[in-house]
ZADO-1210 file (C-alpha; in nm, 4 decimals, padded with zeros to 6 digits):
<atoms>
<atom x="23.1750" y="20.3599" z="-01.0989" code="MET" pos="1"/>
<atom x="23.5267" y="20.2265" z="-01.1364" code="GLU" pos="2"/>
<atom x="23.7834" y="20.3242" z="-00.8740" code="ILE" pos="3"/>
<atom x="24.1443" y="20.2351" z="-00.9450" code="ARG" pos="4"/>
<atom x="24.3089" y="20.3901" z="-00.6416" code="LYS" pos="5"/>
<atom x="24.3684" y="20.2544" z="-00.2927" code="LYS" pos="6"/>
<atom x="24.3991" y="20.4026" z="00.0529" code="VAL" pos="7"/>
<atom x="24.6972" y="20.3317" z="00.2738" code="VAL" pos="8"/>
<atom x="24.5329" y="20.1328" z="00.5503" code="LEU" pos="9"/>
<atom x="24.6264" y="19.8089" z="00.7230" code="ASP" pos="10"/>
<atom x="24.2936" y="19.6436" z="00.7988" code="LEU" pos="11"/>
<atom x="24.4629" y="19.3795" z="01.0146" code="THR" pos="12"/>
<atom x="24.5570" y="19.6447" z="01.2712" code="SER" pos="13"/>
<atom x="24.1924" y="19.7479" z="01.3239" code="ILE" pos="14"/>
<atom x="23.9279" y="19.5935" z="01.5459" code="ASN" pos="15"/>
<atom x="23.7461" y="19.3427" z="01.3228" code="GLY" pos="16"/>
<atom x="23.4063" y="19.4975" z="01.3920" code="ASN" pos="17"/>
<atom x="23.2408" y="19.5872" z="01.0600" code="ALA" pos="18"/>
<atom x="23.1505" y="19.9389" z="01.1752" code="TYR" pos="19"/>
<atom x="23.5048" y="20.0032" z="01.2944" code="SER" pos="20"/>
<atom x="23.6482" y="19.8804" z="00.9643" code="LEU" pos="21"/>
<atom x="23.4163" y="20.1060" z="00.7648" code="MET" pos="22"/>
<atom x="23.4819" y="20.4096" z="00.9879" code="ALA" pos="23"/>
<atom x="23.8563" y="20.3657" z="00.9531" code="ASN" pos="24"/>
<atom x="23.8271" y="20.3246" z="00.5779" code="PHE" pos="25"/>
<atom x="23.6119" y="20.6390" z="00.5520" code="ARG" pos="26"/>
<atom x="23.8501" y="20.8472" z="00.7623" code="LYS" pos="27"/>
<atom x="24.1580" y="20.7364" z="00.5706" code="GLN" pos="28"/>
<atom x="23.9906" y="20.7893" z="00.2341" code="ALA" pos="29"/>
<atom x="23.8930" y="21.1410" z="00.3433" code="GLN" pos="30"/>
<atom x="24.2516" y="21.2087" z="00.4537" code="ARG" pos="31"/>
<atom x="24.3655" y="21.0980" z="00.1088" code="GLU" pos="32"/>
<atom x="24.1161" y="21.3329" z="-00.0594" code="LYS" pos="33"/>
<atom x="23.8756" y="21.0742" z="-00.1991" code="TRP" pos="34"/>
<atom x="23.5433" y="21.2234" z="-00.3023" code="THR" pos="35"/>
<atom x="23.2296" y="21.1534" z="-00.1027" code="LYS" pos="36"/>
<atom x="23.0927" y="20.9650" z="-00.4034" code="GLU" pos="37"/>
<atom x="23.3976" y="20.7377" z="-00.4199" code="GLU" pos="38"/>
<atom x="23.3828" y="20.6618" z="-00.0478" code="ILE" pos="39"/>
<atom x="23.0074" y="20.6020" z="-00.0558" code="ASP" pos="40"/>
<atom x="23.0465" y="20.3730" z="-00.3571" code="PHE" pos="41"/>
<atom x="23.3021" y="20.1517" z="-00.1803" code="VAL" pos="42"/>
<atom x="23.1072" y="20.1400" z="00.1453" code="LEU" pos="43"/>
<atom x="22.7808" y="20.0680" z="-00.0336" code="SER" pos="44"/>
<atom x="22.9422" y="19.7793" z="-00.2189" code="GLU" pos="45"/>
<atom x="23.1024" y="19.6548" z="00.1034" code="ALA" pos="46"/>
<atom x="22.7648" y="19.6528" z="00.2821" code="LYS" pos="47"/>
<atom x="22.5869" y="19.4693" z="-00.0014" code="SER" pos="48"/>
<atom x="22.6841" y="19.1237" z="00.1255" code="GLY" pos="49"/>
<atom x="22.7936" y="18.9362" z="00.4332" code="ASN" pos="50"/>
<atom x="23.0894" y="19.0128" z="00.6598" code="TYR" pos="51"/>
<atom x="23.3348" y="18.8281" z="00.4351" code="ASP" pos="52"/>
<atom x="23.2161" y="19.0347" z="00.1379" code="HIS" pos="53"/>
<atom x="23.2604" y="19.3552" z="00.3405" code="LEU" pos="54"/>
<atom x="23.6129" y="19.2568" z="00.4425" code="LEU" pos="55"/>
<atom x="23.7142" y="19.1515" z="00.0908" code="ASN" pos="56"/>
<atom x="23.5697" y="19.4671" z="-00.0642" code="THR" pos="57"/>
<atom x="23.7468" y="19.6983" z="00.1780" code="LEU" pos="58"/>
<atom x="24.0704" y="19.5023" z="00.1410" code="ALA" pos="59"/>
<atom x="24.0551" y="19.5430" z="-00.2363" code="SER" pos="60"/>
<atom x="24.0672" y="19.9218" z="-00.1885" code="TYR" pos="61"/>
<atom x="24.3448" y="19.9193" z="00.0737" code="CYS" pos="62"/>
<atom x="24.7179" y="19.8748" z="00.0718" code="GLU" pos="63"/>
<atom x="24.9662" y="19.8670" z="00.3542" code="GLU" pos="64"/>
<atom x="25.2149" y="20.1480" z="00.3783" code="GLU" pos="65"/>
<atom x="25.5625" y="20.0367" z="00.2749" code="MET" pos="66"/>
<atom x="25.7495" y="20.2439" z="00.5369" code="ASP" pos="67"/>
<atom x="25.5820" y="20.1649" z="00.8670" code="ASN" pos="68"/>
<atom x="25.7734" y="20.4137" z="01.0845" code="ASN" pos="69"/>
<atom x="25.4596" y="20.6072" z="01.1776" code="ASP" pos="70"/>
<atom x="25.3270" y="20.4324" z="01.4848" code="ASP" pos="71"/>
<atom x="25.1307" y="20.7397" z="01.5903" code="ASN" pos="72"/>
<atom x="24.7892" y="20.6025" z="01.6803" code="ASP" pos="73"/>
<atom x="24.6288" y="20.9239" z="01.7992" code="ASP" pos="74"/>
<atom x="24.2766" y="20.8207" z="01.7026" code="ASP" pos="75"/>
<atom x="24.0662" y="20.5674" z="01.8854" code="ASP" pos="76"/>
<atom x="23.8314" y="20.4997" z="01.5949" code="ASP" pos="77"/>
<atom x="23.6656" y="20.1952" z="01.7448" code="GLU" pos="78"/>
<atom x="23.3689" y="20.3931" z="01.8799" code="ASN" pos="79"/>
<atom x="23.3325" y="20.6385" z="01.5917" code="ASP" pos="80"/>
<atom x="23.0075" y="20.6552" z="01.3989" code="CYS" pos="81"/>
<atom x="23.0396" y="20.5219" z="01.0444" code="VAL" pos="82"/>
<atom x="22.8074" y="20.7862" z="00.9021" code="ASP" pos="83"/>
<atom x="22.9097" y="21.1101" z="01.0717" code="CYS" pos="84"/>
<atom x="23.2506" y="21.0030" z="01.2121" code="LEU" pos="85"/>
<atom x="23.1687" y="21.1373" z="01.5601" code="GLU" pos="86"/>
<atom x="23.2757" y="20.9304" z="01.8576" code="GLU" pos="87"/>
<atom x="22.9867" y="20.7576" z="02.0361" code="ASP" pos="88"/>
<atom x="22.7248" y="20.9291" z="01.8187" code="CYS" pos="89"/>
<atom x="22.3775" y="20.8826" z="01.9640" code="SER" pos="90"/>
<atom x="22.1966" y="21.0173" z="01.6581" code="MET" pos="91"/>
<atom x="22.3227" y="20.7621" z="01.4076" code="CYS" pos="92"/>
<atom x="22.3101" y="20.4478" z="01.6232" code="LYS" pos="93"/>
</atoms>
């Protein structure tokens, strides 16, 4: 699958934990109406190597927003489950 689009997401503003990075990517991609298949493809590729591979893969599908006036950080995504997106999910851990 070839994906030529990017999500607006600044990975440097997120906790560097791999699960947090993937959860934030998934949430933003869903907000931007990516299909489940597209999201799963990127995350599968990201998880196919080491941490550096994960970070580089996610970064290749992200771009920073040009106008950074929206400092509304209403989500604390650090504890969200990567698979179901629920905070502190006990089923998926």
